[in-house]
C-alpha positions as CSV (number, residue, x, y, z in Angstrom):
1,M,9.5,14.1,25.0
2,R,12.2,16.3,27.1
3,P,15.2,14.3,28.5
4,G,14.7,15.7,32.1
5,R,17.1,14.9,35.0
6,L,18.2,11.7,33.6
7,G,19.4,13.5,30.4
8,E,21.4,16.0,32.8
9,L,22.3,13.0,34.3
10,F,23.9,11.0,31.5
11,G,23.7,13.7,28.7
12,I,21.1,11.8,26.5
13,A,18.4,13.5,24.4
14,L,15.4,11.3,25.3
15,P,14.0,10.4,28.6
16,V,14.0,6.3,27.3
17,V,16.4,3.7,29.1
18,Q,16.3,0.1,27.2
19,G,15.3,-2.7,29.7
20,P,19.2,-4.6,30.1
21,F,18.0,-8.3,29.5
22,G,20.1,-11.3,31.1
23,G,20.3,-14.6,29.5
24,G,21.9,-13.8,26.8
25,L,18.9,-11.8,25.2
26,S,21.0,-8.5,25.2
27,S,22.8,-7.6,22.5
28,V,25.8,-5.3,21.9
29,E,24.0,-3.9,18.5
30,L,20.9,-3.1,20.2
31,T,22.5,-1.4,23.2
32,A,24.3,0.6,20.7
33,A,21.3,1.7,18.9
34,V,19.7,2.7,21.5
35,S,22.5,5.0,22.9
36,E,23.2,6.6,19.5
37,G,19.2,7.0,19.0
38,G,19.3,9.0,22.2
39,G,18.4,6.7,25.0
40,L,20.5,5.0,27.4
41,G,21.4,1.6,26.0
42,S,21.7,-1.4,28.9
43,Y,23.2,-4.8,28.6
44,G,22.4,-7.3,31.1
45,A,25.5,-9.3,32.1
46,H,25.0,-11.2,35.1
47,I,25.7,-14.5,33.6
48,L,28.8,-13.1,32.1
49,S,32.4,-13.9,33.7
50,P,35.0,-10.8,34.8
51,E,36.8,-11.6,31.7
52,E,34.0,-11.6,29.6
53,I,32.6,-8.3,31.2
54,T,36.0,-6.3,30.4
55,D,35.3,-7.8,26.9
56,L,32.0,-6.7,26.6
57,V,32.2,-3.0,27.9
58,A,35.5,-2.7,25.0
59,R,33.5,-3.9,22.2
60,L,30.4,-1.1,23.1
61,K,33.0,1.7,23.5
62,A,34.2,0.8,20.0
63,R,30.5,0.8,18.7
64,T,29.2,4.0,20.4
65,R,30.4,7.0,21.9
66,R,27.6,7.9,23.9
67,P,26.8,6.5,27.3
68,F,25.3,3.0,28.0
69,G,24.8,1.2,31.2
70,V,25.8,-2.5,32.2
71,N,23.2,-4.3,34.4
72,L,24.0,-6.9,37.2
73,W,21.9,-9.2,39.5
74,V,22.7,-8.6,43.3
75,P,23.0,-12.5,45.0
76,L,20.3,-13.1,47.1
77,E,22.0,-14.4,50.7
78,D,20.8,-17.6,50.8
79,E,22.1,-18.7,47.0
80,A,25.8,-18.5,48.2
81,A,24.9,-21.5,50.3
82,L,23.1,-23.4,47.5
83,R,25.6,-26.4,46.8
84,P,23.3,-29.4,46.1
85,T,24.8,-32.4,45.6
86,D,24.3,-35.3,42.6
87,T,21.7,-37.3,45.0
88,E,20.0,-34.1,46.0
89,L,19.6,-33.2,42.3
90,A,18.1,-36.7,40.9
91,A,14.7,-35.8,41.6
92,H,14.9,-32.5,40.0
93,R,16.6,-33.7,36.8
94,A,13.9,-37.0,36.6
95,R,11.3,-34.3,36.5
96,L,12.9,-32.9,33.4
97,K,14.3,-36.3,32.2
98,P,11.4,-36.3,29.0
99,Y,12.5,-32.8,28.2
100,Y,16.2,-33.9,27.8
101,D,15.4,-36.7,26.0
102,E,13.6,-35.2,23.6
103,L,15.6,-32.4,22.9
104,G,18.7,-34.7,23.4
105,V,20.8,-32.7,25.7
106,T,22.7,-33.9,28.7
107,P,21.2,-32.9,32.0
108,P,24.0,-30.9,34.3
109,T,25.6,-32.5,36.9
110,A,26.5,-30.9,40.5
111,A,30.0,-29.7,39.1
112,D,28.4,-28.2,35.9
113,L,26.1,-26.0,38.1
114,A,29.4,-25.4,40.6
115,A,31.5,-24.1,37.8
116,A,28.4,-22.0,35.9
117,R,28.3,-20.0,39.3
118,P,29.2,-16.1,38.9
119,D,31.5,-14.5,41.2
120,Y,29.3,-11.1,41.8
121,E,32.1,-9.4,43.2
122,A,34.7,-10.4,40.7
123,Q,32.1,-8.8,37.9
124,V,31.7,-5.5,40.1
125,D,35.5,-5.4,40.2
126,A,35.5,-5.9,36.1
127,L,32.8,-3.5,35.5
128,L,34.4,-0.8,37.7
129,A,37.5,-1.1,35.9
130,A,35.9,-1.0,32.7
131,E,34.2,2.7,33.6
132,P,31.0,2.1,31.8
133,A,28.8,5.3,32.1
134,A,26.3,3.4,34.5
135,V,25.9,0.3,36.3
136,S,22.2,-0.6,37.1
137,L,21.7,-3.2,39.7
138,V,18.6,-5.4,40.2
139,M,17.6,-7.6,43.3
140,G,19.3,-5.6,45.9
141,L,21.5,-2.7,47.4
142,P,24.8,-1.8,46.2
143,S,27.7,-2.5,48.3
144,R,29.3,0.4,49.7
145,H,32.7,-0.2,47.9
146,L,30.4,-0.4,44.9
147,V,28.9,3.1,45.7
148,A,32.3,4.5,46.9
149,E,34.0,3.5,43.5
150,A,31.7,4.5,41.2
151,R,31.6,7.6,42.6
152,R,35.3,8.3,42.5
153,L,35.3,7.2,38.8
154,G,31.9,9.0,37.6
155,I,30.2,6.2,37.1
156,S,26.3,6.5,37.9
157,L,24.6,3.8,39.6
158,I,21.0,3.0,39.0
159,G,19.2,0.8,41.4
160,T,15.5,-1.6,41.1
161,A,12.8,-1.0,43.3
162,T,9.3,-3.1,43.1
163,T,8.0,-1.3,46.3
164,V,8.3,2.3,47.8
165,E,10.4,0.9,50.7
166,E,12.9,-0.7,48.5
167,A,13.0,2.6,46.4
168,V,13.7,4.6,49.9
169,A,16.6,2.0,50.8
170,L,18.0,2.6,47.5
171,E,18.1,6.1,47.9
172,Q,20.0,5.6,51.1
173,S,22.4,3.5,49.9
174,G,23.9,6.1,47.9
175,V,22.5,5.2,43.8
176,D,21.9,7.7,41.5
177,A,18.6,7.0,40.1
178,I,15.8,4.6,40.7
179,V,13.9,2.3,38.4
180,A,10.6,1.8,39.6
181,S,9.5,-1.7,38.3
182,G,5.8,-2.5,38.5
183,S,4.3,-5.8,38.3
184,D,3.6,-5.6,34.9
185,A,6.9,-5.8,33.6
186,G,8.4,-8.9,31.8
187,G,11.2,-11.3,33.0
188,H,12.6,-11.4,36.6
189,R,10.9,-9.7,39.9
190,G,13.5,-7.9,41.4
191,A,12.0,-8.1,44.9
192,F,14.4,-8.0,47.9
193,L,13.0,-6.7,50.8
194,R,9.9,-8.8,50.9
195,P,8.5,-11.9,49.0
196,V,7.4,-11.4,45.2
197,R,4.0,-12.0,46.3
198,E,4.3,-9.1,48.4
199,S,5.5,-6.7,46.2
200,L,3.4,-6.9,43.2
201,V,2.6,-3.4,42.6
202,G,1.4,-2.4,39.3
203,T,3.5,0.5,37.3
204,F,1.3,3.1,37.4
205,S,0.4,2.8,41.1
206,L,4.0,2.6,42.1
207,V,5.4,5.3,40.1
208,P,3.7,7.9,42.0
209,Q,4.5,6.6,45.2
210,V,8.3,6.4,44.5
211,A,8.2,10.0,43.4
212,D,6.9,11.2,46.2
213,A,9.1,8.9,48.5
214,V,12.4,9.9,46.8
215,S,14.5,12.6,45.4
216,V,16.7,11.3,42.9
217,P,15.3,10.6,39.4
218,V,12.7,7.6,38.7
219,I,12.6,5.5,35.9
220,A,9.2,3.9,35.5
221,A,9.2,0.6,33.9
222,G,6.6,-2.0,33.3
223,G,3.5,-2.2,30.5
224,I,5.2,0.7,28.8
225,A,5.4,-0.2,24.9
226,D,4.4,2.9,23.0
227,G,4.2,7.0,23.4
228,R,1.1,6.5,25.4
229,G,2.4,4.6,28.0
230,V,5.5,7.1,27.8
231,T,3.7,10.3,28.5
232,A,1.6,8.8,31.0
233,A,4.4,7.8,33.3
234,L,6.1,11.2,33.1
235,A,2.9,12.9,33.9
236,L,2.9,10.4,36.7
237,G,6.0,11.9,38.0
238,A,8.4,9.7,36.4
239,D,11.8,11.1,34.7
240,A,12.3,9.0,32.4
241,V,10.7,5.5,31.0
242,Q,12.6,2.1,30.8
243,I,11.5,-0.1,27.7
244,G,12.1,-4.0,27.9
245,T,9.8,-5.8,26.0
246,G,9.3,-3.5,23.0
247,F,13.2,-3.3,22.1
248,L,13.2,-7.0,22.7
249,A,11.4,-7.3,19.7
250,T,13.4,-5.2,17.6
251,R,15.9,-6.4,15.1
252,E,18.7,-5.9,17.0
253,S,17.9,-7.9,20.2
254,G,19.3,-11.1,21.1
255,A,15.9,-13.0,21.5
256,S,15.7,-16.1,19.6
257,E,13.6,-15.6,16.2
258,V,10.6,-17.8,18.0
259,H,10.9,-15.0,20.7
260,R,10.4,-12.2,18.7
261,R,7.6,-14.2,16.9
262,T,5.8,-14.2,19.8
263,L,5.8,-10.7,20.6
264,G,3.0,-8.3,19.1
265,T,0.4,-11.1,18.9
266,P,-3.1,-11.8,20.8
267,E,-0.9,-14.7,22.1
268,S,1.1,-11.9,24.0
269,R,-1.9,-10.7,25.5
270,T,-1.7,-13.3,28.3
271,T,1.3,-13.3,30.5
272,V,1.9,-15.4,33.6
273,L,4.4,-15.2,36.6
274,T,6.7,-18.5,36.9
275,R,9.7,-20.0,38.9
276,L,10.0,-23.0,36.4
277,F,12.7,-21.5,34.3
278,S,15.1,-20.1,36.3
279,G,13.7,-20.4,40.2
280,R,13.3,-17.2,40.5
281,T,9.7,-15.3,39.8
282,A,9.6,-14.1,36.5
283,R,6.6,-12.7,34.1
284,G,6.5,-14.4,30.4
285,V,3.8,-15.7,27.8
286,P,2.5,-19.3,29.2
287,N,3.3,-22.0,26.7
288,L,3.2,-25.7,26.8
289,F,6.0,-26.3,29.1
290,V,4.6,-23.7,31.5
291,R,1.3,-25.3,31.6
292,D,2.3,-29.0,31.8
293,M,4.8,-28.4,34.8
294,A,2.1,-25.9,36.6
295,A,2.1,-28.4,39.6
296,Y,5.5,-28.1,40.3
297,E,5.9,-24.5,40.7
298,D,6.6,-24.5,44.3
299,E,8.8,-27.8,44.1
300,V,11.4,-26.8,41.7
301,P,14.9,-25.7,43.4
302,P,15.7,-21.9,43.8
303,Y,17.8,-20.0,41.5
304,P,20.6,-20.6,40.2
305,V,20.3,-24.4,40.4
306,Q,16.8,-24.7,38.5
307,N,18.3,-21.8,35.8
308,A,21.2,-24.5,35.5
309,L,19.0,-27.7,35.3
310,M,17.1,-25.9,32.4
311,Q,19.6,-24.1,30.6
312,P,20.3,-26.9,28.1
313,I,16.4,-27.4,27.6
314,R,16.4,-23.5,27.0
315,R,19.0,-23.2,24.5
316,A,18.1,-26.5,22.5
317,A,14.4,-25.5,22.0
318,A,15.3,-22.0,21.0
319,A,17.6,-23.5,18.5
320,A,15.0,-26.1,17.0
321,G,12.7,-22.9,17.2
322,R,10.2,-24.4,19.3
323,A,8.2,-22.0,21.1
324,D,6.7,-24.6,23.3
325,C,10.1,-25.5,25.7
326,V,11.6,-22.0,25.7
327,N,11.3,-19.2,28.0
328,L,9.1,-16.3,26.4
329,W,9.6,-13.5,28.7
330,A,7.2,-10.7,27.7
331,G,5.7,-7.8,30.1
332,Q,1.8,-7.2,30.4
333,A,2.1,-4.6,27.2
334,A,3.5,-7.1,24.7
335,A,0.9,-7.4,22.3
336,L,1.8,-3.6,21.9
337,A,5.0,-4.6,20.5
338,R,6.2,-4.0,16.9
339,T,8.4,-6.5,15.5
340,E,10.4,-6.2,12.1
341,T,11.3,-3.0,13.3
342,T,14.7,-1.5,13.8
343,A,15.4,0.2,17.5
344,A,15.8,3.5,15.8
345,E,12.6,3.3,14.1
346,Y,11.1,2.1,17.2
347,L,12.4,5.1,19.0
348,A,11.3,7.6,16.5
349,K,7.8,6.1,16.8
350,L,7.8,6.7,20.7
351,V,8.7,10.3,20.2
352,E,6.1,10.9,17.9
353,E,3.7,9.0,19.8
354,S,4.1,10.4,22.8
355,T,4.3,13.8,21.3
356,S,0.9,12.9,20.0
357,A,-0.4,11.8,23.3
358,T,0.8,15.3,25.2
359,A,-0.9,17.4,22.5
360,T,-3.8,15.4,22.8
361,T,-3.8,15.7,26.8
362,A,-2.9,19.3,27.0
363,G,-5.8,20.1,24.8
């Protein structure tokens, strides 16, 4: 398993990027462990304030001298205009009232939603000032300001594409590498040029098309959890792979115990796309909440409103160890995940399996 062009870009020993988990699923321990192990550790910071981002990068630099990346969500144009009143929220809160009551939590008000809204431009400025090795983005293009400042500071930019058209747009915007995120991937879909339903291209269909369409390094993401997947992605033209669910299952991840226990099981062979937890489409293992609320998929408000409405429910359910009401993000290879293993052990197994798969293919 050679580092290839991504190794040249970051000075990493393995062509492996850890998926940047948002919503509190990332951890400093996991990011540092992957970087120390020769990959590119990543941290999802889209819910953090600028001050928290500054502190995060400082803590990561204290844990590892190796390169790491920090991820942000590019806000969609219509999200900034969402300022619902309490009256407008009433129907959505009423729909969730049985869950608020059962878990003993208070539904958020319109004022709570406004206060929780992240300031993306301020996040970008804080991240640039902190100077991680890489800034990765999902759901959009970097601004000219971000591209210019990143180049001036020597920070590499990684964009995320779910279609060939998005990959081309990202290269034209000035990113240094592109994650080709197939519909197999767990967590939120990053489509930004077309609706999600028109951007569901499988990883092993997407990767070779993106590799043919752009000149920057391509990182394959989605449905890759073992060395066989790594070998296949590299054979199709990827320079590296990004693995999310596999690292989410490791001991260092920020996932709740109930979430980790779901991964690597027969139950995790089934995943669905849902808007119910955040208002944006994401892939996860279906549970009682997803099935009971399925009829409201098209009625829940968009992100960040639904995300804020669900936050008390998700947190209380995770704390109580209740898999029925928590978001169990997972990709379509989740059943291959290995629980009760460290990130270093998982990286070593990926190398071993990829070496074996390459030898078998060559033979």
